[in-house]
C-alpha positions as CSV (number, residue, x, y, z in Angstrom):
1,X,49.3,80.4,137.5
2,X,52.2,81.9,137.3
3,X,55.8,80.2,137.8
4,X,57.1,79.5,141.1
5,X,61.0,78.8,141.3
6,X,61.7,76.4,144.2
7,X,64.9,74.8,144.8
8,X,65.1,71.4,146.5
9,X,68.1,70.6,147.8
10,X,68.8,66.3,148.7
11,X,69.6,65.2,151.3
12,X,72.5,67.6,152.9
13,X,74.8,66.6,156.1
14,X,76.8,68.7,158.0
15,X,80.6,68.0,158.5
16,X,81.0,67.0,162.4
17,X,83.9,68.1,164.1
18,X,86.7,66.2,165.7
19,X,85.4,64.5,168.8
20,X,86.0,66.1,171.8
21,X,88.0,64.0,174.8
22,X,85.0,64.3,177.7
23,X,87.7,62.9,180.3
24,X,89.7,66.2,181.1
25,X,93.3,65.7,182.6
26,X,92.8,61.9,180.9
27,X,96.8,61.7,180.9
28,X,97.4,63.2,184.4
29,X,99.5,65.9,183.2
30,X,98.2,68.7,185.5
31,X,98.4,68.9,188.3
32,X,97.8,71.4,192.0
33,X,100.9,70.3,193.0
34,X,103.8,67.3,192.6
35,X,102.7,64.4,194.9
36,X,105.3,63.4,197.4
37,X,103.5,59.7,199.2
38,X,100.9,57.8,198.4
39,X,96.9,58.0,199.1
40,X,97.6,61.5,197.1
41,X,95.4,61.0,193.8
42,X,93.7,64.2,194.3
43,X,96.6,66.1,193.6
44,X,96.0,64.8,189.8
45,X,93.6,68.0,188.7
46,X,90.0,67.4,188.7
47,X,90.6,63.6,190.1
48,X,89.6,62.8,193.8
49,X,89.0,59.2,195.5
50,X,85.2,58.2,195.3
51,X,85.6,57.8,199.2
52,X,87.2,61.0,200.2
53,X,90.6,60.2,201.7
54,X,93.4,60.7,200.4
55,X,96.3,58.9,203.9
56,X,96.1,55.4,202.7
57,X,95.0,52.3,204.5
58,X,92.6,51.1,206.1
59,X,91.2,53.6,203.4
60,X,91.1,52.8,200.3
61,X,93.6,55.3,198.3
62,X,95.1,55.5,194.7
63,X,97.8,56.6,194.1
64,X,98.9,59.6,192.0
65,X,102.5,59.6,190.2
66,X,105.0,62.1,188.1
67,X,107.9,62.1,186.7
68,X,108.9,65.3,188.5
69,X,107.6,64.1,192.1
70,X,109.0,62.2,194.9
71,X,106.4,59.0,195.6
72,X,107.8,55.8,196.9
73,X,108.5,52.6,194.4
74,X,107.3,50.0,196.3
75,X,104.6,49.3,194.2
76,X,106.8,48.7,191.4
77,X,105.5,52.4,189.1
78,X,106.7,52.1,185.3
79,X,107.5,55.0,183.1
80,X,104.2,56.8,182.0
81,X,102.7,55.8,178.5
82,X,103.0,59.2,177.8
83,X,104.3,62.3,178.9
84,X,104.9,62.6,183.2
85,X,101.7,61.6,184.7
86,X,99.4,58.4,185.8
87,X,97.5,57.3,188.5
88,X,97.6,53.5,190.1
89,X,94.9,51.4,192.1
90,X,94.8,48.3,193.6
91,X,92.5,45.6,192.8
92,X,92.8,43.1,195.2
93,X,94.7,42.6,198.7
94,X,95.4,38.8,200.0
95,X,95.3,40.1,203.6
96,X,92.5,42.8,203.6
97,X,89.3,40.8,202.4
98,X,87.2,42.6,199.5
99,X,89.7,45.6,199.7
100,X,89.2,48.0,196.7
101,X,91.0,51.3,195.5
102,X,89.2,53.4,192.5
103,X,89.9,56.5,190.6
104,X,86.7,59.1,189.2
105,X,86.2,62.4,187.9
106,X,83.7,64.4,186.8
107,X,83.3,64.5,183.0
108,X,83.5,67.6,180.7
109,X,79.9,67.6,179.8
110,X,77.0,64.5,180.5
111,X,76.9,62.2,178.0
112,X,73.7,62.3,175.2
113,X,70.9,59.3,175.9
114,X,71.2,57.0,172.4
115,X,75.3,57.9,171.6
116,X,77.2,55.4,170.7
117,X,80.9,56.3,172.8
118,X,84.8,55.1,172.0
119,X,86.0,54.8,175.6
120,X,90.2,53.8,175.6
121,X,92.9,53.6,177.9
122,X,96.1,52.4,178.4
123,X,96.8,50.2,181.2
124,X,100.2,48.5,182.9
125,X,101.1,46.4,185.9
126,X,104.5,47.5,186.5
127,X,107.7,46.3,187.6
128,X,106.3,43.5,189.7
129,X,106.1,45.5,193.2
130,X,104.6,44.5,196.3
131,X,101.7,44.3,194.9
132,X,102.2,42.2,192.1
133,X,99.2,39.5,191.4
134,X,96.5,40.6,189.0
135,X,93.4,40.2,188.6
136,X,90.1,39.7,186.2
137,X,86.7,42.5,186.3
138,X,88.8,46.0,185.9
139,X,85.7,48.2,184.9
140,X,84.0,51.6,184.3
141,X,81.2,52.7,185.7
142,X,79.6,55.7,184.3
143,X,76.6,57.3,186.5
144,X,75.0,60.3,186.8
145,X,76.3,61.6,190.7
146,X,79.5,60.4,192.4
147,X,79.7,57.0,194.0
148,X,80.5,56.3,197.4
149,X,82.4,53.6,199.2
150,X,82.7,52.6,202.6
151,X,86.3,52.9,203.8
152,X,88.1,50.1,201.4
153,X,84.7,48.1,200.7
154,X,84.1,47.2,196.8
155,X,81.3,49.7,195.3
156,X,78.9,46.5,193.8
157,X,77.5,48.1,190.8
158,X,77.7,47.1,187.2
159,X,79.8,48.8,184.9
160,X,79.2,49.7,181.3
161,X,83.0,48.3,180.8
162,X,84.6,45.7,182.3
163,X,87.8,43.0,181.4
164,X,86.5,40.4,182.2
165,X,90.0,38.0,181.9
166,X,93.2,38.2,185.3
167,X,95.1,41.1,183.1
168,X,98.3,40.9,183.6
169,X,100.8,43.1,181.9
170,X,104.0,43.2,183.2
171,X,106.7,46.5,182.3
172,X,104.9,47.5,179.6
173,X,101.0,49.5,178.6
174,X,98.5,47.9,177.1
175,X,95.9,50.4,175.0
176,X,92.1,48.7,175.5
177,X,89.2,50.5,173.4
178,X,85.6,49.8,173.6
179,X,82.5,51.1,172.7
180,X,78.6,51.7,174.6
181,X,75.8,53.3,173.9
182,X,74.8,56.3,176.6
183,X,71.4,55.3,178.2
184,X,71.4,58.1,180.5
185,X,72.7,61.9,180.7
186,X,75.9,60.3,182.4
187,X,78.4,63.0,184.5
188,X,81.3,61.3,185.9
189,X,83.4,58.3,185.2
190,X,85.0,56.1,187.8
191,X,87.9,53.3,187.6
192,X,88.6,50.0,189.8
193,X,87.3,46.4,190.2
194,X,83.1,46.5,191.3
195,X,83.2,42.9,192.0
196,X,83.8,41.5,195.5
197,X,86.4,38.5,196.2
198,X,84.0,35.7,195.9
199,X,83.3,37.2,191.8
200,X,87.3,38.3,191.3
201,X,89.9,35.8,190.0
202,X,93.2,36.2,191.2
203,X,96.3,34.6,189.7
204,X,98.0,32.0,191.5
205,X,101.5,33.6,191.5
206,X,102.9,37.2,192.8
207,X,102.8,38.9,196.5
208,X,100.4,41.3,198.5
209,X,97.4,42.3,196.0
210,X,97.2,43.4,192.5
211,X,98.0,47.1,192.1
212,X,97.1,48.1,188.4
213,X,98.9,51.8,186.5
214,X,96.7,53.5,184.3
215,X,97.2,56.5,182.0
216,X,95.4,57.9,178.8
217,X,91.5,57.8,179.2
218,X,89.8,59.0,176.6
219,X,85.8,59.3,175.9
220,X,85.1,60.7,172.7
221,X,81.8,60.8,170.6
222,X,81.8,58.4,167.4
223,X,81.3,59.9,164.2
224,X,78.8,62.8,166.4
225,X,77.1,64.7,163.4
226,X,76.0,67.9,165.7
227,X,72.9,67.7,163.0
228,X,71.5,65.6,160.5
229,X,70.3,68.4,158.0
230,X,67.4,66.5,156.0
231,X,66.8,69.1,153.8
232,X,67.9,73.1,153.2
233,X,65.3,74.8,150.7
234,X,65.0,78.4,149.3
235,X,61.7,80.4,147.2
236,X,61.8,83.2,145.5
237,X,58.2,85.2,146.5
238,X,57.3,88.8,145.5
239,X,61.0,89.7,145.4
240,X,62.2,88.5,148.3
241,X,64.1,85.0,149.4
242,X,62.5,82.5,151.7
243,X,64.7,79.9,153.7
244,X,63.5,77.0,154.7
245,X,65.8,73.6,156.5
246,X,64.8,70.6,158.9
247,X,66.9,68.5,160.7
248,X,66.1,64.7,161.4
249,X,68.4,65.3,164.7
250,X,70.7,67.8,166.6
251,X,73.2,67.0,168.9
252,X,74.4,70.2,171.5
253,X,73.5,72.2,168.8
254,X,73.0,75.6,170.2
255,X,71.9,78.2,167.2
256,X,72.5,78.0,162.9
257,X,73.7,81.7,161.1
258,X,72.2,82.0,158.2
259,X,75.2,83.5,155.7
260,X,74.6,85.3,152.0
261,X,77.1,85.8,149.3
262,X,76.4,86.9,145.5
263,X,79.6,85.6,143.9
264,X,79.7,82.0,146.4
265,X,82.7,82.5,147.6
266,X,82.4,85.8,150.4
267,X,79.8,85.2,152.5
268,X,78.0,87.3,155.3
269,X,75.9,86.6,157.9
270,X,72.4,87.9,158.0
271,X,70.7,85.8,160.4
272,X,71.3,83.8,163.7
273,X,68.4,80.9,164.1
274,X,68.4,79.5,167.9
275,X,68.9,76.0,167.5
276,X,66.6,73.1,169.5
277,X,70.0,71.8,171.7
278,X,69.2,68.0,171.4
279,X,66.8,66.2,169.6
280,X,65.5,63.2,167.7
281,X,62.4,64.9,165.9
282,X,62.0,66.5,162.7
283,X,62.4,70.0,163.3
284,X,61.5,73.1,160.8
285,X,63.4,76.3,160.4
286,X,63.0,79.3,158.0
287,X,63.7,83.0,157.4
288,X,62.9,85.9,155.1
289,X,65.7,87.7,153.2
290,X,64.1,90.9,151.9
291,X,67.3,92.5,151.0
292,X,67.6,90.3,148.0
293,X,70.3,90.7,145.4
294,X,69.3,91.3,141.6
295,X,70.2,88.2,139.9
296,X,71.9,85.2,142.0
297,X,72.0,84.8,145.8
298,X,73.9,82.2,147.1
299,X,73.0,81.1,150.5
300,X,74.7,78.3,152.8
301,X,74.1,77.4,157.4
302,X,76.9,77.7,159.5
303,X,75.8,75.3,162.9
304,X,77.6,76.2,165.7
305,X,77.6,73.4,168.8
306,X,77.4,74.9,173.0
307,X,81.0,74.0,173.2
308,X,81.7,76.7,169.7
309,X,82.3,73.9,167.2
310,X,81.2,74.8,163.6
311,X,80.5,73.3,160.7
312,X,78.5,74.5,157.1
313,X,76.2,73.2,155.0
314,X,76.5,73.0,151.1
315,X,75.7,76.0,149.3
316,X,72.5,76.4,147.4
317,X,71.2,79.5,144.7
318,X,67.9,81.4,144.0
319,X,67.9,83.9,141.6
320,X,66.0,87.0,142.4
321,X,64.5,90.1,140.0
322,X,62.8,93.5,140.0
323,X,59.4,91.7,139.1
324,X,57.2,90.8,141.3
325,X,55.6,87.8,139.8
326,X,54.9,84.7,142.2
327,X,51.7,84.7,143.6
328,X,51.0,81.7,145.9
329,X,53.8,80.1,148.5
330,X,53.2,77.2,151.2
331,X,55.3,76.7,153.7
332,X,57.7,75.0,155.1
333,X,57.3,72.4,153.0
334,X,58.6,69.9,154.7
335,X,56.3,70.5,157.1
336,X,55.0,69.0,160.7
337,X,52.1,70.4,162.2
338,X,51.4,73.8,160.3
339,X,51.5,74.7,156.8
340,X,51.2,78.7,155.9
341,X,49.8,79.9,153.3
342,X,51.1,83.5,150.9
343,X,49.3,84.5,148.1
344,X,48.9,87.4,145.6
345,X,44.8,86.9,146.1
346,X,42.8,86.4,148.8
347,X,42.3,82.2,149.0
348,X,39.0,81.1,150.3
349,X,39.3,77.4,150.3
350,X,42.1,74.9,150.4
351,X,41.5,70.9,149.4
352,X,44.6,68.7,150.3
353,X,44.1,65.3,148.4
354,X,47.1,62.3,149.5
355,X,48.9,60.2,146.5
356,X,45.2,58.7,146.0
357,X,43.7,61.3,145.2
358,X,41.8,61.2,147.9
359,X,40.5,64.1,150.0
360,X,42.1,64.4,153.2
361,X,41.2,68.1,154.3
362,X,39.5,71.3,153.6
363,X,39.2,73.9,154.9
364,X,37.0,77.3,153.4
365,X,37.2,81.0,154.6
366,X,40.0,84.0,154.7
367,X,43.0,81.3,155.1
368,X,47.0,81.8,156.3
369,X,47.4,78.8,158.0
370,X,46.2,75.2,158.0
371,X,46.7,72.6,161.3
372,X,47.6,69.5,159.6
373,X,48.8,67.7,162.4
374,X,46.2,65.0,161.7
375,X,48.1,63.8,158.3
376,X,50.5,61.1,158.5
377,X,53.7,61.5,157.3
378,X,53.7,61.4,153.4
379,X,53.5,63.7,150.0
380,X,50.1,65.6,149.5
381,X,48.5,67.8,146.5
382,X,47.1,71.6,148.1
383,X,44.7,73.2,145.8
384,X,43.6,76.7,146.7
385,X,41.0,78.6,145.1
386,X,41.3,82.5,145.3
387,X,38.1,85.5,145.0
388,X,39.2,85.8,141.9
389,X,38.3,82.2,141.2
390,X,42.0,81.1,140.2
391,X,43.0,77.1,141.0
392,X,46.7,77.6,142.5
393,X,47.9,74.1,143.2
394,X,51.5,72.9,144.5
395,X,52.8,70.0,146.6
396,X,53.9,69.4,150.3
397,X,55.8,66.7,152.4
398,X,54.9,66.3,156.0
399,X,57.6,65.0,158.0
400,X,57.8,64.3,161.8
């Protein structure tokens, strides 16, 4: 058996792009029209009142403030945390039992199940306006669709994030940061007090009710690796370079671009391979480059997310020559359910043994591929017999 040149790269992880804020207009700078009265939260682009009413009591109608607008100052607005916009909402009113206001918007993209997210926002009680009490239970509820509210009553659901202590930030902004792991593909965020009066703590001081201003809402994934690349390998066979790679997980992975260079400096794309989108299982990919340079060929992978963000793998190199001196190839490696064979001579038998030397599979006949879905994860020895009574051997890794 002639030499088979095989290059394995150890664990490779692609660099992630900066995490995107999934709350569009979370700083309330963008508006459809400047606010000029209470109850106009929908003028902040993308935001809405969950009960759909923007006319004020008895309906709960949160407020939009902009430094260039003309909203009255009864609730003691404070200068925005940043920029010009902010929202305001009531969490308690003593003369209307269980009165609640909520602000809500659709996320830029659904949350990914199992991914951890950082949630942050700035909160203030303003300057002791008409509603100068304070409460606890200021919460955030992520949901897979819009929540509904009857007139002004509490939405009695459990928020994923909640400030359980009475919150009183008089005349200053306090920033809050939380972490949570998505258990569903949530598409909306809603903010307010999700408890009734009997389960809400209210400060003994202050007038009429409790009112809060909110600004700079951010929801972003924590260290989002678009893919976890567990191998990127290459094999030169009969003057062709066979590139193989495997991922342990993928998040919003649109496609791979295989890039090639003769000097490891200037790379050109030679193939585009569709990604899996989202995956938590081992996936194998391969591409055969039939147009190799004489000498050293350099390759790297560019990965592209659905939102256009890109990242790159490390570079691997393969040597090609004009001689066709390789006669046996098994791929993909690592493998999941099927392995394929290329050989200079027809194969008549394949024997697979485990690391203990036990035969686990034997196949005879004209063999081009073998189903290995019954094999547990691990390392196996492949012994292939040819019609010229040669025995060719190599190792494979089964990984799922």
